[in-house]
Structure formats: C-alpha cells, structure tokens
C-alpha positions in Angstrom: -4.7 0.5 11.0 -6.6 -1.4 8.3 -5.3 -4.7 7.1 -2.6 -4.4 4.4 -0.8 -6.4 1.7 2.4 -5.7 -0.1 4.1 -6.5 -3.4 7.5 -5.7 -4.7 8.3 -4.3 -8.2 11.6 -3.6 -9.9 12.1 0.0 -11.1 11.3 -1.2 -14.6 8.0 -2.7 -13.6 7.1 0.4 -11.6 7.7 2.5 -14.7 5.0 0.6 -16.5 2.2 1.7 -14.1 -0.2 4.3 -15.3 0.8 7.9 -14.9 4.4 6.8 -14.0 5.9 9.0 -16.6 3.7 12.0 -15.8 4.1 11.7 -12.0 7.6 10.8 -10.7 7.7 10.0 -7.0 8.6 13.4 -5.5 11.9 13.6 -7.3 14.2 11.8 -9.6 15.9 10.4 -6.5 13.6 7.4 -6.4 15.4 4.8 -8.5 15.2 1.9 -6.0 12.9 -1.0 -5.7 9.3 0.0 -4.9 7.3 -1.9 -2.3 3.5 -1.5 -2.6 1.2 -1.8 0.4 -2.6 -1.9 -0.2 -4.9 -0.6 2.5 -8.7 -0.3 2.7 -9.8 2.9 4.2 -11.8 2.4 7.4 -14.4 4.8 8.8 -12.0 5.9 11.5 -9.6 7.3 8.9 -12.2 9.7 7.6 -14.1 12.9 8.6 -17.9 13.1 8.7 -18.0 13.4 4.9 -16.2 10.1 4.4 -13.0 11.9 3.2 -9.7 10.7 4.6 -8.3 13.1 7.2 -5.2 14.8 5.8 -2.9 13.7 8.7 -3.7 10.0 8.2 -1.6 10.0 5.0 1.5 10.2 7.2 0.3 7.0 8.9 -0.1 5.4 5.5 3.4 6.5 4.7 4.6 4.8 7.9 2.8 1.6 7.1 4.4 1.5 3.7 7.9 2.4 5.1 7.6 -0.5 7.6 6.6 -2.9 4.8 9.5 -1.7 2.7 11.9 -2.4 5.6 10.3 -5.8 6.2 10.6 -6.7 2.6 14.3 -6.0 2.8 14.8 -8.2 5.8 15.2 -5.3 8.1 12.4 -5.6 10.7 12.4 -2.4 12.6 11.8 -3.8 16.1 14.9 -6.0 15.6 17.0 -3.1 14.4 16.1 -1.0 17.5 16.9 -4.0 19.8 20.1 -5.0 18.0 21.6 -1.6 17.2 19.9 0.8 19.7 19.2 3.3 16.9 16.0 5.1 16.0 14.8 6.9 12.9 12.7 9.9 13.9 11.1 11.8 11.1 12.9 15.2 10.7 11.0 16.3 7.6 7.7 15.3 6.0 6.2 16.5 2.8 2.7 15.6 1.5 1.4 16.9 -1.8 -2.3 16.2 -1.9 -3.7 15.7 -5.5 -7.1 14.1 -4.9 -8.9 12.8 -1.8 -9.4 9.2 -0.7 -12.7 8.1 0.7 -14.2 5.6 3.1 -13.9 2.0 1.8 -11.5 2.9 -1.0 -8.6 0.5 -1.5 -5.5 2.6 -1.9 -2.0 1.5 -2.9 0.9 3.2 -1.1 4.2 2.8 -3.0 7.4 3.4 -1.0 11.0 3.6 -2.2 14.2 4.4 -0.5 15.2 7.6 -2.2 18.5 8.8 -0.6 20.7 6.9 1.8 23.3 8.9 3.7 25.7 7.8 6.5 23.3 9.0 9.2 20.0 9.7 7.4 17.7 8.4 4.8 14.8 9.5 2.7 11.7 7.6 1.6 9.6 8.7 -1.3 5.9 7.7 -1.6 3.0 7.7 -4.0 -0.6 6.9 -3.0 -2.9 5.7 -5.7 -6.6 4.6 -6.0 -6.5 2.3 -9.0 -4.7 4.5 -11.6 -5.6 7.8 -9.9 -2.7 9.6 -8.3 -3.9 10.8 -4.9 -0.7 11.9 -3.0 3.0 12.3 -3.5 5.3 12.8 -0.6 8.5 12.0 1.2 9.9 11.6 4.7 13.5 12.2 5.8 14.8 10.4 8.9 17.9 10.9 11.1 19.7 8.0 12.6 19.9 8.7 16.4 20.8 7.0 19.6 18.3 6.6 22.4 19.6 9.9 23.8 18.9 11.6 20.5 22.5 12.0 19.4 23.1 11.6 15.6 24.8 8.3 14.8 26.0 6.7 11.6 24.1 3.6 10.5 25.9 0.4 11.6 27.8 -0.8 8.6 25.8 -4.1 8.3 22.5 -2.2 8.3 23.8 0.4 5.9 24.9 -2.3 3.5 21.5 -4.1 3.8 19.6 -0.8 3.0 21.9 0.0 0.1 21.4 -3.5 -1.3 17.7 -3.0 -1.0 17.6 0.1 -3.2 
C-alpha cells in the first residue's frame, strides 16, 4: 500500500471541511473524533485507464481504520496478542460518488460510528481535495480465534469509547 500520513480532528473541526454539511459520513452516527489518512494512488491500485479499481477502496478503508486505532493507542497487533480477539468485517458498504485516478492524493477520513458490546462500526469518507469520492462503512464482530462471538474486554471497550 502507498505511504500514508494521518491527522486528527475534533468533530467541530471536521464540520468545517468543505461539503461536510452536504455529505454526512454514511449516517448521523458519526459523532466521534475523525482520523484522516492521506494516500497517494499508485499504478497498482488502478486499471488500464488509470482509474482506481473499485475493490481497492475497501483496502483504503482498512488503512484508515488501522490509523484510527493506532491514534487511539490501540495497536491492532497488540490487541490480538493480548486479548486473543479478532474483528472480521461482517458488513461493508461503499457508495461511489466519483473516481480516483493514478497519482491522486486522497484523504480517507475514519470515525468510530457505533460501539456495541461485541461489535463496532466505522464510517468513512474519501476525498480528493474538496471533492467527495466515496462514502462507506464497515461493521465488525468481536470474535475469538475459533470464530465465537465475544464481548470486548472491558479495558479495550473503555479505550474505544473514550476515543470516540
């Protein structure tokens, strides 16, 4: 994946971005802190016409989700090792508005939308400058190595809740 950078904004700062009022992130659920990850599109992310392949937006969501967790002090590798839990995607929605192209720098904004006892939802926006390209979300179940649904460990649940 291309090199990325991230920045953190409060909900108030995020509201000041262009098109924020016209394009809420997937739903009104997204009230938490947004973490922005910038990625430059490489040729391998595109088709022969230089347009980003549609499935790669889910990879971009994953990069932003990992940066959100990292910004909250919840490094995923450590969570898996410490708590023996996993967060498989059980639902993904991508609403394509405009394409991204080779060499574009895109910003992927991620927020924790909903946090349940054994699941969570991340909401995403992908922008090129002020142009809204994609809206989406992923829902994740908290499961054991065997695939059994588990509640989040209390310390992790508190950290995620505090990071919203």
